[in-house]
C-alpha angles and dihedrals in degrees: 000000000000118000141166088246125088116274116252119224113217114206117192127210138237120307093016140070138215090294087078086078095056094115093044092046090055089057092046089053090052089056094042092239116159115233139174120205111180119186114235122203107234092171091218092307097311095113118084119246086233091059091047091050090052089051090049090050090055092050094049094047092048091049102040108012125237102298113035113119116243143178119230126216118182128184120203109319085004089072090057091047089050092048090051091049091050097043104034106024096047094255087139088076092067106022117103100173133020118196115190119193120191093332121159098229089162094037133258129259088223089073096052098093096041112112111241093212092065104027108036096164095051093043090056087066094059118121109278094003116170091246094053091046089052091052090048090056089050094050090114085075086073093054096099095036123093104238131197129179128197121189143152124226087215093063113133096177095054103038126216086030093187089069096051098111141103120263090248141028135042121329127208124192110207119201100227126128104219131056095232091049087076086078098026111048122083094235091055095046090048092055093044092049091051088060094044095048103035106033 
């Protein structure tokens, strides 16, 4: 799995683990691209995105030290965790590319009725949540990072799906019907790999 290229950190979303990237990982292996896909314990959405980003920071530093350049790929909530790591934990100093896939950077209506006291992580993805507002203020941290966003307008997990993109960079709408198909279907993987390999 070692390569001359930067490693790419794969951050999974809520209600799944690093196995969600099985199809993508097979393609990364074909291209001899180094990756690291830690599994984060969301506890069904009870754990704060801040706590998860701190855990991710620990994993990255233990694996690659404090200075090695990396690319970040986040699926669903993983994109918010990645954005927090980049913007608030100084990940912008070492991140070259940030690939966001179906991530609710402006929130999702699905989270609106979730009680914050029990499901902190999910509630942080509500429309206009304090965490998302904080990240919006910090969007200048992405200014020197090459950003790419993939989303589907048919997304029922991140709703509205047509707004699931970063505030800068290239955007790609993928015609798949389910949220998880953004990292499962061949057409999605093909587009994502084009960015990873050719950018």
